[in-house]
C-alpha positions in Angstrom: 99.8 86.0 135.8 97.2 88.4 134.5 99.8 90.9 133.4 101.6 88.3 131.3 98.2 87.2 129.7 97.4 90.8 129.0 100.8 91.3 127.3 100.4 88.1 125.2 97.0 89.3 124.1 98.4 92.7 123.2 101.3 91.1 121.3 98.9 88.9 119.4 96.7 92.0 118.5 99.8 93.9 117.1 101.0 90.8 115.2 97.7 90.7 113.7 98.2 94.1 112.5 101.3 92.9 110.7 99.3 90.1 109.3 96.8 92.6 107.9 99.6 94.5 106.1 100.4 91.3 104.0 97.9 92.4 101.4 99.2 96.0 101.2 102.2 97.0 99.0 105.0 98.4 101.0 107.0 97.8 104.2 104.6 96.6 107.1 107.1 98.0 109.6 107.2 101.4 108.0 103.5 101.5 107.7 102.7 100.6 111.3 105.3 102.9 112.7 103.8 105.6 110.5 100.5 104.9 111.9 101.6 105.0 115.4 103.0 108.5 114.9 99.7 109.7 113.2 97.7 108.2 116.1 99.8 110.2 118.5 99.3 113.3 116.5 95.6 112.7 116.5 95.5 112.3 120.1 97.6 115.3 120.8 95.5 117.8 118.9 92.2 116.1 119.8 92.5 116.1 123.6 96.1 116.5 124.9 97.1 119.9 123.6 96.5 121.5 127.0 98.3 118.6 128.8 101.1 120.5 130.8 103.5 117.6 130.2 103.0 117.5 126.5 103.6 121.2 126.2 106.7 121.0 128.4 108.2 118.2 126.3 107.3 120.2 123.1 109.1 123.2 124.3 112.1 121.3 125.8 112.5 119.4 122.5 112.5 122.8 120.6 109.5 121.8 118.7 109.2 119.2 116.1 111.9 118.3 113.6 111.2 119.4 109.8 110.1 115.9 109.0 107.5 115.7 111.6 106.4 119.4 111.2 105.4 118.3 107.6 103.7 115.2 108.9 101.7 117.3 111.4 100.6 119.7 108.6 99.5 116.8 106.5 97.6 115.2 109.3 95.7 118.4 110.1 94.9 119.0 106.3 93.6 115.4 106.3 91.6 115.8 109.4 89.9 119.2 109.3 87.7 118.0 112.3 90.7 118.5 114.5 90.7 122.2 113.7 93.9 124.5 114.0 93.3 125.9 117.6 95.4 123.2 119.1 98.3 123.6 116.8 98.2 127.4 117.3 98.2 126.9 121.1 101.2 124.5 121.0 103.4 126.2 118.4 102.7 129.6 120.3 104.9 128.1 123.2 107.9 128.2 121.0 108.0 132.1 120.5 110.3 132.7 123.5 112.9 130.2 122.3 112.6 131.5 118.7 113.2 135.1 119.6 116.1 133.9 121.9 117.6 131.9 118.9 117.3 135.0 116.7 119.4 136.9 119.2 122.0 134.2 119.7 122.0 133.1 116.0 122.4 129.4 116.7 119.1 127.9 117.8 118.4 124.2 117.1 114.8 123.3 116.4 113.4 119.9 116.8 116.6 118.4 118.2 114.5 116.8 120.9 111.4 116.2 118.8 108.9 114.2 120.7 107.5 112.6 117.5 110.9 111.3 116.6 110.9 109.5 120.1 107.5 108.0 119.4 108.6 106.9 116.0 111.8 105.3 117.3 109.9 103.6 120.0 107.1 102.3 117.7 109.8 101.2 115.0 111.7 99.1 117.6 108.4 97.6 118.8 107.2 96.5 115.2 110.8 95.2 114.3 110.6 92.9 117.3 106.9 92.0 116.6 107.8 91.2 113.0 110.4 88.8 114.3 107.9 87.0 116.3 105.4 87.0 113.3 108.2 85.5 111.1 108.8 82.7 113.7 105.4 81.1 112.8 105.9 78.8 109.6 102.4 79.6 108.2 102.9 83.5 108.6 106.4 83.2 107.2 104.9 81.5 104.1 102.1 84.1 104.0 104.8 86.9 103.9 106.8 85.0 101.2 103.8 85.0 98.9 102.5 88.4 99.8 102.9 91.7 98.1 104.2 93.2 101.3 108.0 93.6 101.5 110.1 94.8 104.3 112.1 97.9 103.0 115.9 97.8 102.7 116.5 99.9 105.8 114.4 97.6 108.1 116.0 94.5 106.5 119.3 95.7 107.8 117.8 96.6 111.2 116.2 93.1 111.5 119.6 91.6 111.4 120.1 93.2 114.8 117.1 91.7 116.5 118.0 88.8 118.9 116.8 85.4 117.9 115.5 86.6 114.5 115.9 84.0 111.7 117.6 86.3 109.4 119.1 83.9 106.8 115.7 82.5 106.2 114.3 86.0 105.9 117.1 87.0 103.5 116.4 84.2 101.3 112.8 85.2 101.0 113.7 88.9 100.4 116.0 87.8 97.6 113.2 85.6 96.0 110.9 88.6 96.2 113.4 91.0 94.5 113.9 88.2 91.8 110.2 88.3 91.0 110.1 92.0 91.1 113.0 92.0 88.5 111.1 89.6 86.3 107.9 91.5 86.5 109.7 94.7 85.6 111.3 92.9 82.6 107.9 91.7 81.5 106.5 95.0 81.7 109.2 96.5 79.6 109.0 93.7 77.0 105.2 93.9 76.8 105.6 97.7 76.2 107.2 96.9 72.9 104.6 97.1 70.1 105.5 93.6 69.0 104.3 92.1 72.3 101.7 94.8 73.2 98.9 92.3 72.6 100.0 90.3 75.6 98.0 91.3 78.7 99.8 92.8 81.7 99.6 91.1 85.1 98.6 93.3 88.0 102.0 92.5 89.6 103.9 93.7 86.5 102.1 97.0 86.5 102.8 97.4 90.4 106.5 96.2 90.3 107.8 99.8 90.0 106.0 100.9 93.1 107.0 97.8 95.2 110.5 98.5 94.4 110.1 102.3 95.3 108.6 101.3 98.6 111.4 98.8 99.2 114.1 101.6 98.7 112.3 104.4 100.7 
């Protein structure tokens, strides 16, 4: 009984995170998945780099994939308080495999990337939580009127979520795209010197960014 209540509270907290993303341009699923990976990186280099399980998994996965190597680099650059001792300790564990790969000419790096696993798990969790979020009429309307927009890739993936009201969601997605198209057309029109006296709305100025996030 208590376990079920705890799970409900946890889900409500995570759904609340989706609710907070309604005021942010971009895909809430992408954003929260990305945050989950960054949180893992932060914990790894703050306190877990000497954990034998973490280091074994890192070596077994042949390091991180190129995408997540760059993410780690960006995270450490953005958080100098973490230092670089941890990343040196972790990456040093790869040298035996690197040297072996040079001799064999054919090593695969990052093919078992731990951060890919974290990302995939978080992505699935937030897809399911968005489905739950969308099942509430008031939250569905909030999404419809928000600047937030689920990206194209996650739009396709939501189709596979059991019980998700995809047709209602697709209708809202098409309405959002229609508004974006109109905002872009207005931006282009108002850029003409004949109409340059007309004030641009915030949405007209941000339409290109919203479409870019949708297509990422």
